[in-house]
C-alpha positions in Angstrom: -15.8 12.9 -3.2 -13.8 15.9 -2.1 -10.9 16.6 0.3 -10.6 19.2 3.0 -8.5 22.3 2.7 -5.7 20.4 4.4 -3.0 21.3 6.9 -0.8 24.4 6.9 2.7 23.4 5.8 5.6 25.0 7.5 9.1 23.7 6.8 9.2 21.4 9.8 5.8 19.9 8.9 6.9 19.4 5.3 10.1 17.5 6.5 8.2 15.3 8.9 5.6 14.5 6.2 8.2 13.6 3.7 9.9 11.3 6.2 6.6 9.5 6.9 5.8 9.2 3.2 9.3 7.8 2.5 9.0 5.6 5.6 5.6 4.2 4.5 6.5 3.4 0.9 9.9 2.0 1.8 8.4 0.1 4.7 5.9 -1.6 2.4 8.7 -2.6 0.1 11.0 -3.8 2.8 8.3 -6.0 4.4 7.3 -7.3 0.9 11.0 -8.1 0.1 11.6 -9.8 3.4 8.5 -12.0 3.0 9.0 -12.8 -0.7 11.4 -15.7 -0.3 9.1 -17.5 2.1 5.8 -16.6 0.6 3.5 -19.6 0.6 5.8 -21.6 2.9 4.5 -22.9 6.3 6.2 -21.7 9.4 7.8 -25.1 10.1 9.2 -25.2 6.5 10.6 -21.6 7.0 12.4 -22.7 10.2 13.8 -25.8 8.5 15.1 -23.6 5.7 16.4 -20.6 7.7 16.9 -21.9 11.2 15.0 -21.8 14.5 14.4 -18.0 14.3 13.1 -18.3 10.7 14.0 -15.7 8.1 15.6 -12.7 9.7 17.1 -10.9 6.7 16.9 -10.7 3.0 17.3 -13.9 1.1 17.2 -14.6 -2.7 13.8 -14.4 -4.4 13.2 -13.7 -8.1 16.9 -14.1 -8.8 18.1 -11.5 -6.3 18.2 -10.4 -2.7 15.8 -7.6 -1.8 13.4 -8.3 -4.6 9.9 -6.9 -4.3 6.6 -8.4 -5.6 3.5 -7.1 -7.3 2.4 -5.7 -3.9 5.1 -3.0 -4.0 4.6 -2.5 -7.7 0.9 -1.8 -7.2 1.6 0.4 -4.2 3.8 2.6 -6.3 1.1 2.9 -9.0 -1.4 3.8 -6.3 0.9 6.8 -5.5 1.2 7.6 -9.2 -2.6 7.6 -9.5 -3.1 9.9 -6.5 -0.7 12.4 -7.9 -2.3 12.3 -11.3 -5.7 12.8 -9.7 -4.5 16.0 -8.1 -3.0 17.2 -11.4 -6.1 16.4 -13.5 -8.2 18.3 -11.0 -7.0 21.5 -12.7 -9.2 20.5 -15.7 -12.3 20.5 -13.6 -12.4 16.7 -13.5 -12.3 15.2 -10.0 -12.9 11.5 -9.6 -9.8 9.9 -8.0 -11.1 6.3 -8.4 -10.9 6.7 -12.1 -7.4 8.0 -11.9 -6.4 5.1 -9.7 -8.0 2.7 -12.1 -6.0 4.2 -14.9 -2.8 3.8 -12.8 -3.6 0.1 -12.1 -4.2 -0.4 -15.8 -0.7 1.0 -16.4 0.6 -1.5 -13.9 -1.2 -4.3 -15.8 0.7 -3.3 -18.9 3.9 -3.9 -17.1 2.8 -7.5 -16.5 2.4 -8.3 -20.2 4.9 -6.1 -22.0 8.6 -6.6 -22.2 9.4 -3.0 -21.3 8.1 0.6 -21.6 6.9 2.1 -24.8 8.7 5.4 -25.0 6.2 6.7 -27.5 3.5 6.7 -24.9 4.4 10.0 -23.2 0.9 10.1 -21.5 2.0 7.1 -19.4 4.2 9.4 -17.3 7.6 8.6 -15.7 6.8 5.8 -13.4 5.5 3.5 -16.2 8.9 4.1 -18.0 10.9 2.5 -15.2 12.4 -0.7 -16.7 12.7 -2.6 -13.5 8.9 -2.6 -13.0 8.4 -4.7 -16.1 8.7 -7.9 -14.1 6.0 -10.4 -13.3 6.2 -11.2 -9.6 3.5 -13.8 -9.0 0.6 -11.4 -9.3 -2.6 -12.8 -7.8 -5.1 -14.0 -10.4 -7.7 -11.6 -9.1 -5.5 -8.6 -10.0 -5.1 -9.8 -13.6 -8.8 -10.6 -14.0 -10.0 -7.4 -12.4 -7.9 -5.3 -14.6 -8.1 -7.5 -17.7 -11.0 -5.8 -19.6 -10.6 -2.1 -18.8 -14.0 -1.8 -17.1 -13.7 -0.3 -13.6 -15.2 -2.2 -10.7 -17.1 -0.3 -8.0 -18.5 -1.2 -4.6 -21.9 -1.5 -6.2 -20.6 -3.6 -9.1 -17.3 -5.0 -7.9 -14.8 -7.1 -9.8 -14.3 -10.6 -8.4 -17.1 -10.4 -5.8 -15.9 -13.6 -4.1 -12.3 -12.5 -3.7 -11.3 -11.8 -0.1 -7.5 -11.9 -0.5 -5.1 -9.3 1.1 -3.7 -7.8 -2.2 -6.0 -4.8 -2.4 -5.3 -3.8 1.2 -1.6 -4.3 0.7 -1.6 -1.6 -2.1 -3.7 0.9 0.0 -1.1 2.5 2.3 -0.8 5.6 -0.1 -4.4 6.5 0.5 -3.6 7.0 4.2 -1.0 9.5 3.2 -3.7 11.9 2.2 -3.3 13.7 5.5 -5.4 16.7 4.5 -8.5 14.4 4.0 -11.0 13.4 6.6 -10.6 9.8 7.7 -14.0 8.7 6.3 -13.0 10.0 2.8 -9.7 8.2 3.0 -11.6 5.0 3.8 -14.1 5.5 1.0 -11.5 6.1 -1.6 -9.6 2.9 -0.5 -12.8 0.9 -0.6 -13.7 2.1 -4.1 -10.3 1.4 -5.4 -10.1 -2.1 -3.8 -13.4 -3.0 -5.4 -11.7 -2.7 -8.8 -10.0 -6.1 -8.2 -11.3 -7.5 -4.9 -15.1 -7.4 -4.6 -15.7 -9.3 -1.3 -16.7 -6.9 1.5 -13.9 -8.4 3.7 -11.3 -7.4 1.2 -12.4 -3.9 0.4 -13.3 -3.0 4.0 -9.9 -4.3 5.1 -8.4 -2.0 2.6 -10.4 1.0 3.9 -9.5 0.1 7.5 -5.8 -0.2 6.6 -5.8 3.2 4.9 -7.4 4.8 8.0 -4.7 3.2 10.2 -1.9 4.7 8.0 -3.7 8.0 7.9 -3.8 8.2 11.7 -0.1 7.3 12.0 0.9 9.8 9.3 -0.9 12.5 11.4 1.1 11.5 14.4 -1.6 9.5 16.2 -0.9 6.3 18.1 -1.7 3.0 16.5 -4.2 2.2 19.2 -6.1 5.5 18.5 -6.0 4.8 14.8 -7.5 1.3 15.3 -10.3 2.7 17.4 -11.1 5.2 14.7 -11.1 2.5 12.1 -13.4 0.4 14.2 -15.8 3.3 14.5 -15.9 3.9 10.8 -16.3 0.2 10.0 -19.3 -0.1 12.3 -21.5 1.8 9.8 -20.5 -0.5 6.9 -22.5 -3.6 6.0 -20.4 -6.8 6.2 -17.9 -5.2 8.6 -18.0 -7.9 11.3 -15.1 -10.1 10.1 -12.7 -7.1 9.7 -13.8 -5.5 13.0 -13.5 -8.8 14.9 -10.0 -9.3 13.4 -8.9 -5.9 14.6 -10.3 -6.6 18.1 -8.4 -9.9 18.1 -5.2 -8.2 17.3 -5.6 -5.8 20.2 -6.5 -8.7 22.5 -3.4 -10.7 21.4 -1.2 -7.8 22.5 -2.4 -8.5 26.1 -1.6 -12.2 26.0 2.1 -12.0 26.7 5.3 -12.2 24.7 4.8 -12.4 20.9 5.3 -15.8 19.3 5.1 -17.1 15.7 2.2 -19.3 16.7 0.2 -16.3 17.9 0.9 -14.5 14.6 -0.1 -17.6 12.6 -3.5 -17.7 14.5 -4.2 -14.1 13.7 -3.3 -14.6 10.0 -5.8 -17.5 9.8 -6.6 -18.5 6.3 -4.5 -15.7 4.8 -7.5 -13.5 3.8 -7.6 -9.7 4.1 -8.9 -9.4 7.6 -6.4 -11.9 9.1 -3.4 -10.2 7.4 -4.7 -6.8 8.6 -4.8 -8.2 12.1 -1.3 -9.6 11.7 0.0 -6.3 10.7 -1.6 -4.4 13.5 -0.3 -6.9 16.1 3.2 -7.0 14.8 3.4 -3.2 14.6 2.2 -2.9 18.2 4.4 -5.6 19.7 7.6 -5.3 17.6 10.5 -3.9 19.5 11.7 -2.1 16.4 11.0 -2.2 12.7 13.2 -5.2 12.1 11.6 -7.2 14.8 8.1 -6.3 13.8 8.7 -7.3 10.2 10.3 -10.6 11.1 7.4 -11.4 13.3 5.0 -10.7 10.4 6.6 -12.9 7.8 7.4 -16.0 9.9 4.0 -17.5 9.9 1.8 -19.8 7.7 0.0 -17.1 5.8 1.0 -15.0 2.8 4.3 -13.7 4.1 4.9 -11.0 1.5 1.5 -9.4 2.1 1.9 -9.6 5.9 5.3 -8.0 5.6 4.0 -5.2 3.3 1.1 -4.4 5.5 3.2 -4.3 8.6 5.9 -2.3 6.9 3.5 0.4 5.8 2.3 0.8 9.4 5.8 0.9 10.9 7.1 3.3 8.3 4.2 5.7 8.7 4.6 5.5 12.5 8.4 6.0 12.7 9.5 7.6 9.4 12.3 6.5 7.1 15.1 6.9 9.7 13.9 4.0 11.7 14.1 1.5 8.8 17.1 -0.9 8.8 19.8 0.7 6.7 21.4 -2.6 5.6 18.1 -3.7 4.2 17.5 -0.4 2.4 20.9 -0.8 0.7 19.8 -4.0 -0.9 16.2 -3.1 -1.7 15.1 -3.4 -5.3 13.9 -0.2 -6.8 14.9 2.0 -3.9 15.8 5.1 -6.0 12.5 4.9 -7.8 10.6 4.6 -4.5 12.4 7.6 -3.0 11.8 9.7 -6.0 8.1 8.9 -6.1 7.8 9.5 -2.4 9.4 12.9 -2.7 7.1 13.7 -5.7 4.1 12.8 -3.7 5.2 14.8 -0.7 5.9 17.8 -2.9 2.5 17.5 -4.7 0.6 17.3 -1.4 2.4 20.2 0.2 3.2 22.5 -2.7 0.9 21.4 -5.5 -0.5 24.8 -6.4 3.1 26.0 -7.1 3.5 23.2 -9.6 0.2 23.3 -11.5 -3.0 25.2 -11.6 -5.8 26.0 -14.1 -3.9 29.1 -15.0 -0.5 27.7 -15.6 1.7 24.6 -14.8 5.2 23.4 -14.8 5.9 21.6 -18.1 8.3 19.3 -16.3 5.7 18.3 -13.8 3.1 17.6 -16.4 5.6 15.5 -18.3 6.1 13.4 -15.2 2.4 13.3 -14.4 0.3 14.1 -17.5 -3.3 15.2 -17.0 -4.5 12.6 -19.4 -8.1 12.1 -20.4 -10.7 10.4 -18.2 -11.5 7.0 -19.6 -8.5 6.7 -21.8 -7.0 3.2 -21.4 -3.4 2.1 -21.8 -2.9 0.1 -24.9 
């Protein structure tokens, strides 16, 4: 697996890219936090609890307003893994799925330890953020898939019967690799999804979602990005459920005004392809980011995943300035998310100035150590 040479970065291009990176990561977190209080509740129960319009703003979850779940946590570790992959490439090693697996193992440590171990400098700065050491209802497949340190692959996936949306919901950062060709973005997302979600529907939905974010981050329309994803899916065995779900999302747009019932039908049983369809539909029909996210979470399926997936699309499409400022003010972990987003944008646009085989910034390597392939967090 290799990337292209990438775009030419002028100042305006760098600023736009940073805005889309921030928008994507913050959008994932906002949608996740909006859906967290009603995750697992039926639409009727949501209306009974929050009124006829359902939930329309942050409500308490996990002992605070604006709390995120494991979906945002893992999205941030996806970013960390991608930066670490670029840094470790200086050593001559280049296998991003391994670096992502190491990042997900660092996330798994946050689910069982009370707090960061300052002695483990090789963990880097993200794993030292105290607020991430909170167990926010992680799906069983995540803990099982990362429980033994062995990396799943598409040929030998972890949890081969698991078709949930969690792998797709952590895959927005792959789409921010704007210098890569779309098929490589999809392949990386598929390989990393198979580390916890081995059903073809789950890992192909992750690949498709990454391609959608990739198109939006490169200033394409969502319609065009969906068509590209469908074309790439067509060559993959087992693609039919995901392809059909995307087609259903496009068809639903032509059926009139959006309704919670229509979103619920798209979400279906809450598996990866239904939540992907929900996100595409809500991003297409939402009048703005707030409306799109509220549509996504007020349905019978997993609301946090639906919100996270939708938020990633809307953030990549519109950039950070379109996100609701009142929600951003309450969002858990916002300073960390912004710092990580800016690090990612700097790595992707100015990486050679930060590190190379000939010499590197000690401060950057302290934040993102090169590490050793195959070393596991304790």
